[in-house]
C-alpha positions as CSV (number, residue, x, y, z in Angstrom):
1,M,82.0,80.4,-18.5
2,D,80.7,78.2,-15.9
3,S,82.0,74.6,-16.2
4,H,79.0,73.4,-14.6
5,D,76.3,74.7,-16.9
6,G,75.7,71.4,-18.5
7,R,78.0,72.3,-21.3
8,H,81.3,71.3,-19.9
9,P,83.5,73.4,-22.3
10,A,86.7,71.7,-23.3
11,V,88.8,74.7,-22.9
12,T,88.6,78.2,-22.0
13,A,88.9,81.2,-24.4
14,N,92.6,81.4,-24.1
15,G,93.3,77.8,-24.7
16,P,93.9,74.5,-22.4
17,G,96.3,76.6,-20.5
18,G,94.2,79.5,-19.6
19,Q,92.0,80.2,-16.8
20,G,90.5,76.8,-16.3
21,T,94.2,75.5,-15.5
22,G,95.8,78.1,-13.7
23,P,99.6,78.8,-13.3
24,R,99.9,76.6,-10.3
25,L,98.5,73.3,-12.2
26,K,100.5,74.1,-15.1
27,R,103.9,74.3,-13.0
28,W,102.9,71.3,-11.1
29,M,102.3,69.1,-14.1
30,L,105.4,70.4,-15.7
31,G,107.4,69.9,-12.9
32,A,106.2,66.2,-12.5
33,L,107.1,65.4,-15.9
34,I,110.5,67.1,-15.7
35,A,111.0,65.1,-12.6
36,G,110.0,62.0,-14.8
37,V,112.8,62.7,-17.2
38,A,115.4,63.1,-14.2
39,V,114.3,59.7,-12.9
40,S,114.5,57.9,-16.0
41,A,117.6,59.2,-16.9
42,V,119.1,58.0,-13.7
43,M,117.7,54.5,-14.2
44,A,119.1,54.8,-17.8
45,V,122.5,55.2,-16.4
46,L,122.3,53.1,-13.4
47,K,120.3,50.1,-14.9
48,P,119.6,48.8,-11.4
49,V,116.6,46.5,-11.9
50,P,117.4,42.7,-12.5
51,G,115.9,41.8,-15.6
52,G,114.9,45.1,-16.8
53,R,115.5,45.8,-20.3
54,H,115.5,49.1,-22.5
55,Y,115.7,51.7,-20.0
56,E,115.9,54.4,-22.8
57,Y,112.0,53.8,-23.3
58,A,111.0,55.5,-19.8
59,L,113.4,58.5,-20.9
60,I,112.1,59.0,-24.4
61,L,108.4,58.6,-23.0
62,S,109.0,61.2,-20.4
63,A,110.6,63.5,-22.6
64,S,108.1,63.2,-25.2
65,L,105.2,63.8,-22.7
66,T,107.0,67.1,-21.5
67,V,107.1,68.3,-25.1
68,I,103.5,67.4,-25.8
69,W,102.1,68.9,-22.3
70,L,104.1,72.2,-23.5
71,I,102.5,72.3,-26.8
72,F,99.1,71.4,-25.2
73,I,99.1,74.7,-22.8
74,A,100.7,76.9,-25.5
75,R,98.3,79.8,-26.8
76,P,96.4,78.8,-30.1
77,Q,98.0,81.3,-32.1
78,T,101.3,79.6,-31.2
79,F,100.2,75.9,-31.6
80,F,98.8,76.3,-34.9
81,G,101.7,79.0,-35.6
82,R,104.9,78.0,-37.4
83,F,107.4,76.4,-34.9
84,V,105.1,73.6,-33.4
85,P,103.4,72.4,-36.4
86,V,107.0,72.1,-38.1
87,L,108.3,70.1,-34.9
88,V,105.3,67.7,-34.7
89,L,105.4,67.2,-38.7
90,A,109.2,66.4,-38.4
91,C,108.7,64.2,-35.4
92,G,105.9,62.4,-36.8
93,L,107.6,61.9,-40.2
94,A,110.8,60.7,-38.5
95,L,108.9,58.1,-36.0
96,G,106.5,56.9,-39.0
97,T,109.5,56.4,-41.0
98,A,111.6,54.6,-38.2
99,N,108.5,52.6,-37.5
100,L,107.9,51.3,-40.8
101,L,111.8,50.5,-41.2
102,V,112.3,48.7,-38.1
103,I,108.9,46.2,-38.1
104,K,109.8,42.7,-38.4
105,S,108.1,39.8,-39.8
106,D,108.8,37.6,-36.9
107,S,107.8,40.1,-34.2
108,E,106.3,38.8,-31.0
109,I,102.8,40.9,-31.8
110,V,102.3,38.8,-35.0
111,R,103.1,35.4,-33.3
112,T,100.7,36.2,-30.4
113,Y,97.8,37.0,-32.6
114,R,98.6,34.1,-34.9
115,S,98.2,31.9,-31.5
116,V,95.1,33.6,-30.8
117,F,93.6,33.0,-34.0
118,D,94.2,29.3,-33.6
119,A,93.0,29.2,-30.3
120,L,89.6,30.6,-31.5
121,E,89.5,28.3,-34.6
122,A,90.2,25.2,-32.3
123,G,87.0,26.5,-30.1
124,K,89.3,27.6,-27.4
125,N,89.1,30.6,-25.2
126,P,92.0,32.8,-25.6
127,Y,91.7,34.0,-21.8
128,T,92.0,30.5,-20.6
129,A,93.6,28.5,-23.2
130,G,97.1,28.7,-21.9
131,T,98.4,28.5,-25.7
132,I,98.9,32.0,-26.3
133,Y,102.4,33.2,-27.6
134,H,104.3,35.5,-25.4
135,E,108.1,36.4,-25.5
136,I,110.6,37.3,-22.8
137,E,113.5,39.2,-24.2
138,G,116.7,37.4,-23.8
139,Q,115.2,34.0,-22.5
140,G,112.6,33.1,-25.6
141,P,109.0,32.1,-25.8
142,V,106.4,31.1,-23.1
143,Y,103.0,30.4,-23.4
144,G,99.7,31.6,-21.5
145,N,96.3,33.6,-22.0
146,F,95.9,36.4,-24.1
147,N,96.4,40.0,-22.1
148,Y,94.5,42.6,-24.3
149,P,90.8,43.0,-24.0
150,P,88.3,41.2,-26.4
151,P,87.9,44.3,-29.0
152,E,91.6,44.0,-29.5
153,I,90.9,40.6,-31.4
154,L,88.1,41.4,-33.8
155,P,89.7,43.8,-36.6
156,Y,92.7,41.8,-37.0
157,Y,91.1,38.4,-36.9
158,L,88.9,40.0,-39.9
159,A,92.0,41.2,-41.6
160,Y,93.5,37.9,-41.2
161,R,90.3,36.3,-43.0
162,I,90.1,38.9,-45.7
163,A,93.7,38.8,-46.5
164,G,93.8,35.0,-46.1
165,T,97.2,35.2,-44.4
166,W,98.7,36.7,-41.2
167,N,101.9,38.7,-41.4
168,M,103.2,41.9,-40.1
169,T,102.3,43.7,-43.5
170,V,98.6,42.6,-43.0
171,L,98.7,43.8,-39.2
172,A,100.2,47.1,-40.1
173,A,97.9,47.6,-42.7
174,A,94.8,47.1,-40.7
175,M,96.2,49.5,-37.9
176,I,96.9,52.2,-40.5
177,L,93.6,51.8,-41.8
178,I,91.8,52.2,-38.5
179,Q,94.2,54.9,-37.5
180,A,93.0,56.9,-40.6
181,L,89.6,56.6,-39.5
182,A,90.8,58.9,-36.2
183,V,92.5,61.3,-38.8
184,A,89.4,61.6,-40.7
185,A,87.2,62.3,-37.6
186,L,89.7,65.1,-36.6
187,F,89.1,66.7,-40.0
188,L,85.4,66.3,-39.8
189,M,85.4,67.9,-36.3
190,F,86.9,71.1,-37.5
191,P,85.4,72.3,-40.9
192,R,86.1,75.9,-39.9
193,I,89.9,75.3,-39.5
194,R,91.9,75.5,-42.7
195,P,92.9,71.7,-43.7
196,A,96.7,73.1,-43.9
197,R,96.7,73.8,-40.1
198,L,95.7,70.3,-39.3
199,W,98.1,68.2,-42.1
200,P,101.0,68.9,-40.1
201,F,99.9,66.8,-37.1
202,V,98.8,63.9,-39.5
203,P,101.9,62.0,-39.5
204,M,102.3,61.5,-35.7
205,I,98.7,60.4,-35.6
206,L,98.6,58.1,-38.5
207,L,102.0,56.4,-38.3
208,G,103.1,57.2,-34.7
209,E,102.6,53.6,-34.0
210,V,102.4,50.9,-36.3
211,K,104.3,48.0,-34.3
212,T,101.6,47.6,-31.3
213,T,98.0,47.2,-31.7
214,V,96.8,50.7,-30.4
215,A,94.8,51.8,-33.2
216,L,91.3,50.9,-31.7
217,T,92.5,53.2,-28.7
218,L,93.2,56.0,-30.8
219,L,89.9,55.5,-32.8
220,A,88.1,55.5,-29.5
221,T,89.7,58.5,-28.5
222,A,88.7,60.3,-31.3
223,A,84.9,59.3,-31.3
224,V,84.8,60.3,-27.5
225,L,86.4,63.5,-28.4
226,W,84.0,64.3,-31.4
227,V,80.9,63.4,-29.1
228,I,82.5,65.8,-26.2
229,K,82.7,68.8,-28.7
230,K,79.3,68.1,-30.0
231,D,77.9,68.2,-26.4
232,A,79.9,71.4,-25.7
233,E,78.6,73.2,-28.9
234,R,74.9,71.8,-28.1
235,P,74.0,69.8,-25.2
236,R,71.9,66.8,-25.9
237,P,70.7,63.8,-23.8
238,V,71.8,61.5,-26.8
239,H,75.4,62.9,-26.2
240,R,75.6,62.0,-22.8
241,Y,74.6,58.2,-23.4
242,A,76.6,58.1,-26.5
243,I,79.7,59.4,-24.7
244,A,78.9,56.6,-21.9
245,V,78.6,53.8,-24.4
246,L,81.9,55.0,-26.4
247,F,83.9,55.2,-23.0
248,G,82.7,51.7,-22.3
249,L,83.7,50.4,-25.6
250,G,87.0,52.3,-25.5
251,S,87.5,50.8,-22.0
252,M,87.7,47.6,-23.7
253,T,90.6,48.6,-26.0
254,K,94.2,49.6,-24.4
255,F,94.1,51.0,-21.0
256,L,94.6,55.0,-21.9
257,I,90.7,55.1,-22.0
258,L,90.3,54.6,-18.6
259,P,91.7,57.7,-17.1
260,L,90.3,59.5,-19.9
261,L,86.9,58.0,-18.5
262,L,87.5,58.9,-14.9
263,A,89.0,62.3,-15.4
264,Y,85.8,63.2,-17.4
265,Y,83.3,62.1,-15.1
266,A,85.2,63.5,-12.4
267,H,85.1,66.8,-13.8
268,K,81.4,66.6,-14.3
269,F,81.1,66.3,-10.3
270,D,79.5,69.4,-8.6
271,R,79.9,69.7,-4.9
272,R,77.4,72.2,-4.9
273,N,74.7,69.9,-6.3
274,L,74.9,66.3,-5.2
275,R,72.4,65.3,-7.8
276,S,75.3,65.4,-10.2
277,L,76.6,62.2,-8.5
278,A,73.4,60.3,-9.7
279,A,73.8,61.6,-12.9
280,I,77.5,60.4,-12.9
281,G,76.4,57.0,-11.5
282,I,74.0,56.5,-14.4
283,D,76.6,57.2,-17.0
284,L,79.1,55.1,-15.3
285,S,76.7,52.3,-15.1
286,I,76.1,52.5,-18.9
287,A,79.8,52.3,-19.5
288,A,80.3,49.6,-17.4
289,A,77.4,47.4,-19.0
290,T,78.8,48.0,-22.2
291,A,82.3,46.8,-21.3
292,F,80.5,43.8,-19.5
293,L,78.5,43.2,-22.6
294,V,81.8,42.8,-24.8
295,M,83.6,40.8,-22.1
296,A,80.6,38.2,-21.6
297,P,81.4,36.1,-24.7
298,F,84.8,35.2,-22.9
299,G,83.9,35.4,-19.4
300,I,84.2,38.5,-17.4
301,V,86.2,37.1,-14.7
302,N,88.9,35.6,-17.2
303,V,89.2,38.6,-19.1
304,L,89.8,41.0,-16.2
305,K,92.2,38.5,-14.7
306,N,94.4,38.2,-17.8
307,T,94.3,42.2,-18.8
308,A,93.9,44.6,-15.9
309,L,95.1,42.4,-12.7
310,F,97.9,41.2,-15.1
311,N,99.2,44.5,-15.5
312,L,99.1,45.4,-12.0
313,V,101.3,42.9,-10.6
314,L,104.9,43.1,-11.5
315,K,105.8,39.6,-10.2
316,D,102.9,38.0,-12.2
317,R,103.8,40.2,-15.3
318,A,107.4,39.2,-15.3
319,V,106.7,35.6,-15.7
320,M,104.9,36.1,-19.1
321,T,106.8,39.2,-20.7
322,T,109.8,41.3,-20.4
323,F,109.9,44.1,-17.8
324,Y,110.8,47.7,-19.2
325,P,111.3,49.8,-16.1
326,N,108.8,52.9,-15.9
327,V,109.3,56.1,-13.9
328,L,107.4,54.6,-11.1
329,S,107.7,50.9,-11.3
330,G,111.4,50.9,-12.1
331,P,112.5,52.4,-8.9
332,L,110.1,50.7,-6.6
333,A,111.5,47.4,-8.1
334,W,115.0,48.7,-7.7
335,I,114.5,49.3,-3.9
336,G,112.4,45.9,-3.5
337,W,109.1,47.6,-3.1
338,G,107.6,46.2,-6.3
339,G,104.7,44.7,-4.1
340,L,103.4,48.3,-3.5
341,F,103.4,49.3,-7.0
342,P,99.8,48.8,-7.5
343,F,98.9,51.0,-4.4
344,A,101.3,53.7,-5.0
345,A,99.9,54.0,-8.8
346,F,96.3,54.2,-7.5
347,V,96.9,56.8,-4.9
348,L,98.9,58.9,-7.5
349,L,96.2,58.4,-10.2
350,A,93.3,59.2,-7.8
351,L,94.9,62.6,-6.9
352,A,95.1,63.4,-10.6
353,I,91.5,62.4,-11.1
354,L,90.3,64.4,-7.8
355,A,91.7,67.5,-9.5
356,A,89.6,67.2,-12.3
357,P,86.5,69.3,-11.0
358,K,88.7,72.4,-10.9
359,L,89.8,72.1,-14.7
360,D,88.1,72.2,-18.0
361,T,87.2,68.9,-19.7
362,L,90.1,68.2,-22.1
363,T,92.8,69.5,-19.2
364,A,91.6,67.3,-16.9
365,M,91.7,64.3,-19.6
366,M,95.3,65.2,-20.7
367,V,96.4,65.4,-17.0
368,A,95.1,62.0,-16.0
369,A,96.4,60.5,-19.1
370,N,99.9,62.0,-18.3
371,V,99.9,60.9,-14.9
372,F,98.7,57.4,-16.0
373,M,101.5,57.0,-18.7
374,I,104.1,57.9,-16.0
375,L,102.5,55.5,-13.7
376,A,102.0,52.8,-16.2
377,T,103.8,49.2,-15.5
378,T,106.0,49.7,-18.5
379,P,106.7,52.8,-20.8
380,E,103.8,53.2,-23.2
381,P,105.0,55.3,-25.9
382,Q,102.4,53.7,-28.3
383,F,99.5,56.3,-26.6
384,L,101.5,59.2,-27.6
385,P,99.7,59.8,-30.9
386,A,96.5,59.9,-28.8
387,L,97.9,62.7,-26.6
388,V,98.9,64.5,-29.8
389,L,95.4,64.2,-31.0
390,I,93.9,65.3,-27.4
391,A,96.1,68.4,-27.9
392,V,94.9,69.1,-31.5
393,V,91.3,68.9,-30.7
394,A,91.8,71.0,-27.4
395,Q,93.5,73.7,-29.3
396,G,91.0,73.5,-32.1
397,M,88.1,73.8,-29.6
398,A,90.1,77.0,-28.1
399,V,90.1,78.6,-31.7
400,E,86.5,78.1,-32.3
401,E,85.6,79.2,-28.5
402,G,87.7,82.4,-29.0
403,V,85.8,83.2,-32.2
404,R,82.7,82.9,-30.5
405,E,83.6,85.1,-27.6
406,G,85.9,87.7,-29.5
407,P,86.8,88.7,-32.9
408,A,87.9,86.1,-35.6
409,D,91.0,88.1,-36.6
410,A,92.2,86.9,-33.4
411,F,93.6,83.9,-35.3
412,P,94.6,85.0,-38.6
413,G,95.3,82.2,-41.1
414,I,93.8,79.5,-38.7
415,L,90.2,79.6,-40.0
416,R,88.6,79.2,-43.4
417,P,86.4,81.8,-44.7
418,A,82.6,81.2,-43.3
419,K,81.4,80.5,-47.1
420,E,84.2,78.1,-47.7
421,A,83.5,76.3,-44.2
422,A,79.8,75.9,-44.9
423,A,80.5,74.6,-48.6
């Protein structure tokens, strides 16, 4: 199927690892992830960066990314078979239980949001107030500006106002509720797939992170994937503009949405039809305008300075928060080249984005997400549930596309009977 016919199929009939990806890319991505495991293992043993903490985070992250990539490129029959669902279910239950057991009532995130609420109620801008709580592990609290985009304030402020108090229980409950909406979206996306085939992935998506405010990113990812799926099935102009708006809103959550956005629109580029650039430009303008409208009440420059720029400059970031070395930032800081980190990360991510036109949509997005997480300033395991969600959606779409192009019995036990699905 031509990926430039307006439908932009998310997967090939053989799944995310099929013809659209190719053996060469699968080996390259897998090799890069394994190299990330090796680099992070060396860093964990040597601990060479002054002030660096928890080197094991990068090792856990890179190993997890490797496993998620392997199940992403597996055949749908394998993905929805016995081993993969049991593996993901066991990991999700273990991780969810661990998350719930280790959350602390006096954690940094609770104090940070408390100071944000205090600033807002005092009529101050949290991006300029200088009163927002941060904590450097082993040194104590420091105060500065808020470092998350504006939408990351609203649901938790509403939870605080509704509950009449603010603590870890209120924060975790708000996150789980938002993440439950992402789970609901997953089931609504695939009425033809037996719910029993999707349930094993729920604990990882729902409880894979409850200590850090990543719920809105997960929900934005689910919303974008849902509309992408609708557009793949039945292209309509409204889908195109809805995707642009959702990407704009999503870019104002945590930063995982940005590589997904870039990969999605890079995939739409057709060098045989330069008019595709005009359409991409319009869509990106809509996404940017949406993001600017969200930032405007707090000052666009203020928000960008304390979010995007804050996370790019290692030296400035270390003043306000603990540095956890990642696969790229750790070695560069080790050899004294930390100032090159933004440029190196940009170049490597750009290479991943430039590969997008050769891939199907969700493979391009998954590659970009993996590269982004390897290149992030610090390890971000909080995004792993979103990558699992992408994998489930891609595999579900592979099943549906395979049924359209071949016999339904190619996926025994995965699909619901047609009458049951229609009901």
